[in-house]
KEMAR-502974 format. One line per 4 residues: their letters; for each residue x, y, z of N, C-alpha, C, O. Coordinates in steps of 0.05 Angstrom, whole numbers, m for minus. Example, Ala and Ser with C-alpha at 12.3 -4.5 7.8 and 13.67 -1.06 7.14 Angstrom:
<rs>
as = 264,m114,156,246,m90,156,264,m66,156,285,m66,169  257,m45,142,273,m21,143,258,1,157,268,23,161
</rs>
This chain:
<rs>
mrap = 17,m23,0,0,0,0,18,25,0,38,26,14  10,44,m16,26,68,m18,20,88,4,m1,86,17  38,106,8,34,128,28,12,146,18,8,148,m6  m3,159,36,m26,175,29,m21,195,7,m39,201,m9
gsgs = 2,207,5,6,228,m15,19,218,m41,24,234,m59  25,192,m43,40,182,m66,23,168,m86,16,145,m84  15,183,m107,2,171,m130,m26,160,m125,m40,167,m106  m34,143,m144,m61,132,m144,m63,107,m127,m44,91,m126
kgwl = m86,104,m114,m91,80,m98,m111,62,m112,m126,71,m130  m112,37,m105,m132,19,m115,m159,25,m103,m161,40,m83  m180,14,m115,m207,21,m105,m212,11,m77,m227,24,m62  m200,m11,m69,m204,m21,m42,m191,m2,m21,m202,3,0
akla = m167,7,m28,m154,26,m10,m169,52,m8,m171,64,13  m180,61,m31,m196,86,m31,m221,82,m14,m230,100,0  m232,58,m16,m257,53,m1,m251,54,29,m268,63,45  m227,44,37,m220,44,65,m213,72,75,m216,77,99
trse = m204,90,58,m196,116,66,m220,135,61,m226,142,39  m232,143,82,m257,159,81,m254,186,67,m270,193,50  m234,201,74,m232,228,65,m224,231,36,m229,252,24  m212,210,23,m203,213,m4,m223,205,m25,m218,207,m49
vpgr = m247,195,m16,m266,185,m35,m292,201,m32,m308,196,m14  m297,220,m50,m321,236,m48,m347,220,m52,m367,224,m38  m347,201,m71,m371,185,m76,m370,158,m63,m376,138,m76  m361,156,m38,m356,131,m25,m381,114,m24,m379,90,m29
kalv = m404,125,m17,m428,109,m15,m436,97,m42,m444,74,m44  m433,113,m63,m439,103,m90,m421,80,m97,m430,61,m109  m395,82,m90,m376,61,m96,m383,36,m81,m382,14,m93  m390,38,m56,m398,15,m40,m422,2,m52,m423,m23,m55
wrci = m442,17,m59,m467,5,m70,m462,m7,m97,m474,m28,m104  m444,5,m113,m437,m8,m139,m423,m35,m134,m428,m54,m149  m406,m37,m114,m392,m62,m109,m412,m83,m99,m408,m107,m105  m432,m75,m84,m452,m94,m74,m471,m102,m96,m479,m125,m97
avpa = m478,m84,m113,m498,m89,m134,m487,m108,m155,m503,m122,m168  m462,m109,m160,m451,m127,m181,m457,m156,m175,m468,m169,m192  m451,m167,m151,m459,m195,m146,m489,m199,m147,m498,m221,m156  m505,m180,m138,m534,m183,m139,m543,m185,m168,m561,m201,m174
kvvr = m531,m169,m185,m539,m170,m214,m531,m197,m226,m546,m208,m242  m509,m208,m218,m500,m234,m228,m520,m256,m219,m527,m272,m236  m528,m255,m194,m547,m275,m184,m574,m272,m198,m586,m292,m206  m583,m247,m201,m609,m243,m215,m608,m251,m244,m628,m260,m255
glnp = m584,m249,m256,m581,m256,m284,m579,m286,m289,m582,m296,m312  m574,m302,m268,m572,m331,m272,m599,m343,m278,m620,m333,m270  m598,m365,m292,m622,m380,m295,m631,m389,m267,m615,m401,m252  m656,m384,m259,m665,m391,m232,m663,m421,m226,m660,m429,m203
wvlv = m664,m438,m246,m662,m466,m242,m634,m475,m234,m630,m495,m221  m614,m459,m241,m586,m465,m233,m585,m462,m202,m572,m479,m189  m597,m441,m191,m596,m438,m162,m611,m460,m148,m602,m470,m127  m633,m470,m160,m648,m492,m148,m631,m517,m148,m629,m532,m128
lvya = m617,m522,m170,m600,m546,m172,m576,m544,m153,m568,m564,m141  m564,m521,m151,m541,m518,m133,m550,m522,m104,m537,m536,m88  m573,m511,m97,m583,m514,m69,m590,m543,m64,m584,m553,m42  m603,m556,m83,m610,m584,m80,m585,m601,m77,m584,m621,m62
gavs = m564,m594,m92,m539,m609,m90,m526,m605,m63,m515,m624,m52  m528,m581,m52,m517,m576,m25,m533,m592,m4,m521,m604,14  m559,m593,m6,m575,m609,12,m568,m638,10,m565,m652,31  m565,m648,m14,m558,m676,m18,m530,m682,m7,m525,m704,3
avsq = m511,m663,m10,m484,m667,0,m484,m669,31,m470,m686,42  m500,m653,44,m502,m654,73,m516,m680,81,m509,m693,101  m536,m689,66,m550,m714,72,m531,m738,68,m536,m759,81  m511,m736,52,m492,m757,47,m473,m762,70,m461,m783,73
msrp = m470,m741,87,m452,m743,110,m463,m761,132,m487,m760,139  m446,m779,142,m455,m796,164,m460,m780,190,m479,m786,205  m445,m759,194,m449,m742,217,m447,m713,208,m426,m700,208  m470,m702,199,m470,m674,189,m464,m654,211,m470,m660,235
pipp = m451,m632,205,m444,m612,225,m469,m597,235,m479,m579,222  m478,m605,259,m502,m591,271,m492,m577,296,m478,m589,312  m498,m551,298,m490,m536,322,m499,m550,348,m522,m560,349  m483,m551,369,m490,m565,393,m517,m555,405,m531,m571,418
alqf = m522,m530,402,m547,m519,414,m572,m530,400,m594,m528,411  m569,m541,376,m592,m551,361,m593,m581,359,m608,m592,343  m577,m595,376,m576,m624,375,m597,m637,392,m592,m657,405  m621,m626,392,m644,m639,405,m665,m642,384,m663,m629,363
slgt = m686,m657,389,m706,m664,369,m718,m640,356,m719,m638,331  m728,m621,372,m741,m597,361,m721,m580,345,m729,m567,326  m696,m580,354,m676,m564,340,m670,m575,312,m668,m559,293  m667,m601,310,m662,m612,283,m686,m610,265,m684,m606,241
ltlh = m710,m612,277,m734,m608,260,m736,m579,250,m744,m574,228  m728,m560,267,m727,m532,259,m707,m529,236,m712,m514,217  m684,m541,238,m664,m540,217,m675,m551,191,m670,m540,169  m689,m573,193,m702,m585,169,m721,m565,156,m721,m562,132
avef = m738,m553,173,m758,m533,162,m744,m510,149,m753,m501,128  m723,m499,161,m709,m476,150,m695,m484,124,m696,m470,104  m682,m508,124,m668,m517,100,m687,m520,76,m680,m511,54  m710,m532,81,m728,m536,59,m745,m512,53,m757,m510,32
ggfa = m747,m493,72,m759,m468,66,m742,m452,46,m753,m440,28  m716,m454,49,m698,m442,29,m701,m455,1,m701,m441,m19  m704,m481,1,m709,m495,m24,m735,m486,m37,m736,m481,m61  m756,m484,m21,m782,m476,m31,m781,m447,m42,m793,m441,m62
flll = m766,m430,m28,m763,m402,m38,m751,m402,m66,m762,m388,m84  m730,m416,m70,m717,m417,m96,m734,m431,m117,m734,m423,m140  m748,m452,m109,m765,m467,m127,m788,m450,m137,m794,m449,m161  m802,m435,m119,m824,m418,m127,m814,m396,m145,m827,m389,m165
rafa = m791,m385,m139,m779,m364,m155,m773,m374,m183,m778,m361,m203  m763,m399,m185,m756,m411,m211,m782,m416,m227,m783,m410,m251  m802,m427,m214,m828,m432,m228,m840,m405,m237,m851,m404,m259  m839,m385,m220,m851,m359,m227,m837,m346,m251,m850,m333,m268
rtyp = m811,m349,m253,m796,m338,m276,m800,m354,m301,m800,m344,m323  m803,m381,m298,m807,m398,m321,m835,m395,m332,m840,m395,m356  m855,m393,m314,m883,m391,m321,m894,m365,m310,m909,m366,m290  m888,m342,m322,m896,m316,m310,m926,m312,m309,m935,m295,m293
hcsa = m942,m326,m324,m971,m322,m323,m985,m341,m305,m1010,m342,m304  m970,m357,m290,m982,m376,m271,m993,m361,m247,m981,m341,m238  m1016,m370,m237,m1028,m357,m214,m1012,m362,m189,m996,m381,m188  m1017,m346,m169,m1003,m350,m143,m1010,m376,m131,m993,m390,m119
sglf = m1035,m385,m133,m1043,m411,m122,m1030,m434,m137,m1023,m454,m125  m1028,m431,m164,m1014,m451,m179,m985,m453,m172,m974,m476,m169  m972,m430,m168,m944,m431,m160,m941,m444,m132,m922,m459,m127  m960,m437,m114,m959,m449,m88,m961,m479,m89,m946,m493,m76
lvtv = m980,m489,m105,m984,m518,m106,m960,m533,m118,m952,m553,m107  m949,m523,m140,m926,m537,m152,m902,m535,m134,m885,m553,m133  m899,m513,m119,m876,m510,m101,m879,m530,m77,m859,m543,m70  m902,m532,m66,m906,m550,m43,m902,m579,m53,m890,m595,m39
agta = m913,m586,m76,m910,m613,m87,m881,m619,m93,m871,m641,m87  m867,m600,m105,m838,m604,m111,m821,m606,m86,m803,m623,m85  m828,m590,m66,m813,m591,m40,m818,m618,m26,m800,m630,m15  m844,m627,m27,m850,m652,m14,m836,m675,m28,m826,m694,m15
afav = m836,m675,m54,m822,m696,m69,m792,m697,m63,m781,m718,m59  m780,m674,m62,m751,m672,m55,m746,m681,m26,m726,m694,m20  m765,m674,m8,m762,m681,20,m763,m712,23,m746,m723,38  m781,m724,10,m783,m754,12,m759,m767,m1,m748,m786,10
adev = m750,m756,m24,m726,m767,m37,m702,m764,m19,m685,m782,m18  m700,m741,m5,m677,m737,13,m677,m757,36,m656,m767,43  m701,m762,47,m702,m781,69,m696,m809,60,m683,m825,74  m706,m817,37,m700,m843,26,m670,m845,21,m658,m866,26
hqyf = m658,m824,11,m629,m824,6,m614,m829,33,m594,m844,33  m623,m816,54,m610,m819,80,m612,m847,91,m595,m856,106  m632,m862,83,m635,m890,91,m611,m907,82,m604,m926,96  m600,m900,60,m577,m915,49,m550,m905,57,m529,m916,49
vpgr = m549,m884,73,m524,m872,83,m517,m885,110,m534,m883,128  m493,m897,113,m486,m908,139,m487,m887,161,m476,m865,158  m499,m894,183,m501,m875,206,m525,m857,205,m529,m842,223  m540,m857,183,m564,m841,180,m588,m859,179,m586,m883,174
hcea = m611,m847,183,m636,m862,180,m658,m844,169,m656,m820,169  m678,m857,159,m701,m844,147,m723,m840,168,m731,m859,181  m731,m815,172,m752,m809,191,m775,m793,179,m770,m774,164  m799,m802,184,m823,m788,174,m825,m760,186,m834,m741,172
adal = m816,m757,211,m818,m730,224,m800,m710,210,m807,m687,207  m777,m720,201,m759,m702,186,m772,m693,159,m771,m669,152  m783,m712,145,m797,m706,120,m820,m687,124,m824,m668,109  m835,m691,146,m857,m673,152,m847,m645,159,m859,m626,150
advv = m826,m643,174,m814,m617,180,m805,m603,154,m808,m579,151  m793,m619,136,m785,m607,110,m808,m596,95,m807,m573,85  m830,m611,94,m854,m602,79,m867,m578,93,m876,m560,79  m867,m578,120,m879,m555,134,m863,m530,129,m874,m509,124
ggfi = m836,m532,129,m819,m509,123,m824,m499,95,m827,m474,91  m826,m517,76,m831,m509,48,m859,m497,45,m863,m478,30  m879,m509,59,m906,m499,58,m908,m471,68,m921,m454,55  m896,m465,91,m897,m438,102,m884,m417,84,m896,m396,79
vall = m861,m424,74,m847,m404,56,m863,m401,30,m866,m378,20  m872,m423,19,m888,m421,m6,m914,m405,m2,m922,m390,m19  m926,m409,21,m951,m395,27,m946,m365,30,m961,m348,19  m924,m357,44,m917,m329,47,m910,m316,20,m919,m294,14
qaar = m895,m331,4,m887,m320,m22,m911,m317,m41,m914,m297,m55  m928,m338,m42,m951,m337,m59,m970,m315,m51,m982,m302,m68  m974,m312,m25,m991,m291,m15,m980,m263,m23,m995,m245,m31  m954,m260,m20,m942,m235,m28,m946,m229,m58,m952,m207,m66
rhkr = m942,m250,m75,m946,m247,m104,m975,m241,m110,m980,m225,m128  m993,m254,m96,m1021,m250,m102,m1029,m221,m94,m1043,m208,m110  m1019,m212,m71,m1025,m185,m63,m1014,m164,m82,m1026,m144,m89  m989,m169,m91,m976,m151,m109,m990,m151,m136,m993,m130,m149
gagg = m1000,m174,m145,m1015,m176,m170,m1042,m162,m168,m1053,m154,m189  m1054,m161,m144,m1080,m149,m140,m1078,m119,m135,m1097,m106,m128  m1054,m108,m139,m1050,m79,m136,m1041,m71,m108,m1040,m47,m102  m1033,m92,m91,m1025,m85,m64,m996,m82,m60,m987,m76,m38
</rs>
């Protein structure tokens, strides 16, 4: 890094030095907006597949990394609901972009059905992993998490479509 008075600095150094950057906020927002634009520009199904692959990779582990505070029954069920809520979010988004004229209720139904199918497939997959087992309660928690997120998203889309 150069001394303050010696020549030009890189953008990161300018960002760190408050007094030398008049449009500092604009620069920060431009740096944040670039990754967001990249994610928005991706095919939404790529994100669904990457997320599903991550879920499957964790399911493949004999002892997945679970925080000690959540290693009780309700804690793991909550993790399942959150994990599949994220999947449902991406799935509904992908369906909405692929079928833009689909109703909010139609998006909700295909999202819940897709989340349920993936939840059951994930639990069946765990049955074949040494040290893991298939539990109906886990699949139910997965579906409930997906149901809640899909319901909230579909309601928001319905309200927005109705002028709200």
